[in-house]
SERO-822764 format. One record per atom (N, C-alpha, C, O): residue number from 0; atom name; x, y, z. Coordinates in steps of 0.05 Angstrom, whole numbers, plus 32768, in hexadecimal, padded with zeros to 4 digits. Layout:
<recs>
   num   atome      X      Y      Z
   NUM      CA      X      Y      Z
...
</recs>
This chain:
<recs>
   num   atome      X      Y      Z
     0       N   8634   8653   88FA
     0      CA   8625   8649   890E
     0       C   860A   8643   8909
     0       O   85FE   864E   88F6
     1       N   85FE   8631   8919
     1      CA   85E4   8625   891A
     1       C   85CC   863D   8927
     1       O   85CE   8647   893E
     2       N   85BF   8641   891A
     2      CA   85A8   864F   892D
     2       C   858B   863C   892D
     2       O   857D   8633   891A
     3       N   858B   863A   8944
     3      CA   8570   8625   894C
     3       C   8552   8636   894D
     3       O   853B   862D   894F
     4       N   855A   864D   894B
     4      CA   853F   8663   8948
     4       C   8527   8658   893D
     4       O   8510   865B   8944
     5       N   8533   8649   8929
     5      CA   8514   863A   8916
     5       C   850E   8627   8917
     5       O   84FE   861D   8909
     6       N   851C   861B   892D
     6      CA   8513   8609   893B
     6       C   84FF   8607   8951
     6       O   84F2   85F3   8955
     7       N   84FD   861D   895E
     7      CA   84E7   8626   8978
     7       C   84D0   8631   896C
     7       O   84CE   8644   895C
     8       N   84BA   861C   8979
     8      CA   849C   8624   896D
     8       C   848A   861F   8985
     8       O   8493   8615   899A
     9       N   8471   8626   8981
     9      CA   845E   8626   899C
     9       C   8447   861F   8983
     9       O   8446   862B   896D
    10       N   8436   8609   898C
    10      CA   841A   85FD   8977
    10       C   840B   8608   8990
    10       O   840F   8606   89A8
    11       N   83F6   8616   8983
    11      CA   83D2   861C   8999
    11       C   83C9   8607   8982
    11       O   83CD   8605   896A
    12       N   83B9   85F7   8997
    12      CA   83A5   85E3   898B
    12       C   838D   85E5   8999
    12       O   8389   85E4   89B1
    13       N   837E   85E9   8986
    13      CA   835E   85ED   898A
    13       C   834A   85D9   8986
    13       O   833E   85D8   8971
    14       N   8346   85C7   8999
    14      CA   8334   85A6   899A
    14       C   8320   85B1   898C
    14       O   8319   85A3   8979
    15       N   8312   85CA   898F
    15      CA   82F9   85C5   8982
    15       C   82F9   85C7   8967
    15       O   82EB   85B7   895C
    16       N   8308   85DA   8956
    16      CA   8308   85DD   893D
    16       C   8318   85CA   8933
    16       O   8317   85C6   891B
    17       N   8328   85BB   8944
    17      CA   833F   85A9   893B
    17       C   8356   85B8   8922
    17       O   8362   85AD   8910
    18       N   8356   85CA   8926
    18      CA   836D   85E2   891D
    18       C   8383   85E5   892D
    18       O   8381   85DF   8945
    19       N   8399   85EE   8925
    19      CA   83AF   85F9   8934
    19       C   83C2   8613   8929
    19       O   83C1   8618   8911
    20       N   83D2   8621   8937
    20      CA   83D7   8634   8930
    20       C   83F3   8635   8939
    20       O   83F5   863B   8950
    21       N   840F   8630   892C
    21      CA   8425   8633   8932
    21       C   8437   864F   8930
    21       O   8436   865C   891B
    22       N   8446   8656   8942
    22      CA   844A   8667   894D
    22       C   8468   866D   894A
    22       O   8473   866F   8960
    23       N   8477   8671   8935
    23      CA   8493   8670   893F
    23       C   84A1   869A   8937
    23       O   84A0   86AA   8924
    24       N   84AC   8698   8955
    24      CA   84B2   86B8   8950
    24       C   849D   86C8   894F
    24       O   848A   86C3   895E
    25       N   849B   86DF   8939
    25      CA   847F   86EE   8939
    25       C   8478   86E4   8921
    25       O   846D   86F4   8911
    26       N   847C   86C4   891A
    26      CA   8462   86BD   88FD
    26       C   8454   86AF   890A
    26       O   845D   86A6   891F
    27       N   843E   86AA   8902
    27      CA   8425   8699   8900
    27       C   8421   867F   88EF
    27       O   8426   8688   88D9
    28       N   841C   8668   88EB
    28      CA   8415   865C   88D8
    28       C   83F9   8648   88E2
    28       O   83FB   8637   88F4
    29       N   83E4   864C   88D6
    29      CA   83CF   8640   88D2
    29       C   83C8   862E   88D1
    29       O   83B4   8633   88C4
    30       N   83C5   8610   88D6
    30      CA   83C2   85F9   88D5
    30       C   83A5   85EB   88D9
    30       O   839D   85E1   88ED
    31       N   8397   85EF   88BE
    31      CA   837C   85EA   88B8
    31       C   8371   85CB   88C2
    31       O   835B   85C6   88CC
    32       N   8383   85BD   88BD
    32      CA   8377   859F   88CA
    32       C   8366   8599   88BD
    32       O   8363   85A1   88A6
    33       N   8355   8586   88CA
    33      CA   834D   857E   88E7
    33       C   8365   856D   88F4
    33       O   8372   855D   88E6
    34       N   836A   856F   8908
    34      CA   837B   8565   8918
    34       C   8370   8550   8931
    34       O   8361   8557   8944
    35       N   837B   8536   892D
    35      CA   8362   8526   8945
    35       C   836F   8531   8962
    35       O   8360   8530   8975
    36       N   838C   853D   8966
    36      CA   838C   8545   8983
    36       C   83AD   8555   897E
    36       O   83BA   855A   896A
    37       N   83B1   8559   8995
    37      CA   83CE   8571   8995
    37       C   83E2   855C   8985
    37       O   83EB   8562   896F
    38       N   83E7   8548   898E
    38      CA   8402   853C   8980
    38       C   8401   853D   8961
    38       O   8411   8548   8952
    39       N   83ED   8531   895B
    39      CA   83DE   8534   8939
    39       C   83EC   8551   8934
    39       O   83FF   8554   8925
    40       N   83E1   8563   8940
    40      CA   83E2   8585   8933
    40       C   8407   8587   8935
    40       O   8415   8592   8924
    41       N   8411   8579   894E
    41      CA   842A   8584   8954
    41       C   8442   856E   893E
    41       O   8457   8577   8937
    42       N   843C   8557   8938
    42      CA   8451   854E   8915
    42       C   8440   8562   8900
    42       O   8450   856F   88F4
    43       N   842D   8567   88FB
    43      CA   842A   8573   88E7
    43       C   843D   8598   88E7
    43       O   844A   85A5   88D7
    44       N   8436   859A   8905
    44      CA   8446   85BC   8903
    44       C   8469   85B1   8902
    44       O   8477   85C4   88FB
    45       N   8477   859F   8906
    45      CA   848A   8590   88FE
    45       C   848E   858A   88E5
    45       O   84A5   8584   88E0
    46       N   8480   8589   88D2
    46      CA   8488   8580   88B4
    46       C   8483   8596   88AD
    46       O   847C   8593   8895
    47       N   8482   85B3   88B4
    47      CA   8480   85CF   88AA
    47       C   849B   85CD   8898
    47       O   84AB   85BE   88A2
    48       N   84A3   85D7   8885
    48      CA   84BF   85DB   8886
    48       C   84C3   85FE   887D
    48       O   84B2   8602   886C
    49       N   84CF   8611   8881
    49      CA   84D7   862F   8879
    49       C   84E1   8631   8865
    49       O   84E9   8647   885D
</recs>
């Protein structure tokens, strides 16, 4: 059986600091960046491997 829970995440992008936080369930991952925009931060979050 396939569990898609790992595929669910939320990205909080800070346009001033150019950083992002990825929320997966109860776990937070800080992405230091700098990221140009939300789309760049989203691509970095998708590249994370568990």
